[in-house]
C-alpha positions in Angstrom: 68.9 87.7 106.7 69.9 85.3 104.0 70.8 86.2 100.4 67.5 85.0 99.0 65.7 87.0 101.7 67.6 90.1 100.8 66.8 89.6 97.1 63.1 89.2 97.9 63.2 92.4 100.1 64.8 94.3 97.3 62.3 93.2 94.7 59.5 94.1 97.0 60.6 97.7 96.9 59.4 100.3 94.3 61.5 100.2 91.1 63.2 103.6 91.8 64.2 102.4 95.2 65.6 99.1 93.7 67.7 101.3 91.4 69.0 103.2 94.5 69.9 99.9 96.2 71.8 98.7 93.1 73.6 102.1 92.9 74.5 101.9 96.5 75.9 98.4 96.2 78.0 99.6 93.2 79.3 102.5 95.3 80.2 100.2 98.1 82.0 97.8 95.7 84.2 100.7 94.4 85.1 101.7 97.9 85.9 98.1 98.9 88.0 97.6 95.8 89.9 100.8 96.3 90.5 99.9 100.0 91.7 96.5 99.0 94.1 98.0 96.4 95.5 100.4 99.0 95.9 97.6 101.5 97.7 95.4 98.9 100.1 98.2 97.9 101.2 99.0 101.4 105.0 98.9 101.8 107.2 98.9 104.8 108.7 102.3 105.2 111.9 100.8 106.6 112.4 99.1 103.2 112.4 102.4 101.3 115.9 103.4 99.9 115.8 106.9 101.4 115.6 105.6 105.0 119.0 106.2 106.5 120.5 108.1 103.6 121.9 110.7 106.0 123.2 108.2 108.5 126.8 109.0 107.9 126.4 112.8 108.1 128.1 114.0 111.3 126.2 117.3 111.3 122.9 115.4 111.7 123.8 113.0 114.4 121.7 115.2 116.8 118.7 116.0 114.6 117.1 118.3 117.3 120.2 120.5 117.4 120.5 120.5 113.6 116.9 121.7 113.3 117.3 124.4 116.0 120.5 125.7 114.2 118.7 125.7 110.9 115.7 127.7 112.3 118.0 130.1 114.1 120.0 130.9 111.0 116.8 131.2 108.9 114.9 133.4 111.3 117.9 135.6 112.1 118.5 136.1 108.4 114.8 137.0 107.7 114.4 139.5 110.5 
């Protein structure tokens, strides 16, 4: 359907329904603009300054072991 055809279809609707169509289009525009803003603001996680901040820590070279030790100490302490 072409734009002129859509306009004719809308104007053939009752006035209250035309208002609903206009409101729905306004709603869709806000969602589209919000999505475009989110999409435009996306950043690469690898470029964030906190990535790699613990790279030099010897105790975190094996993150799985580090977490297991942390949990063990915490759970043992709280029992």
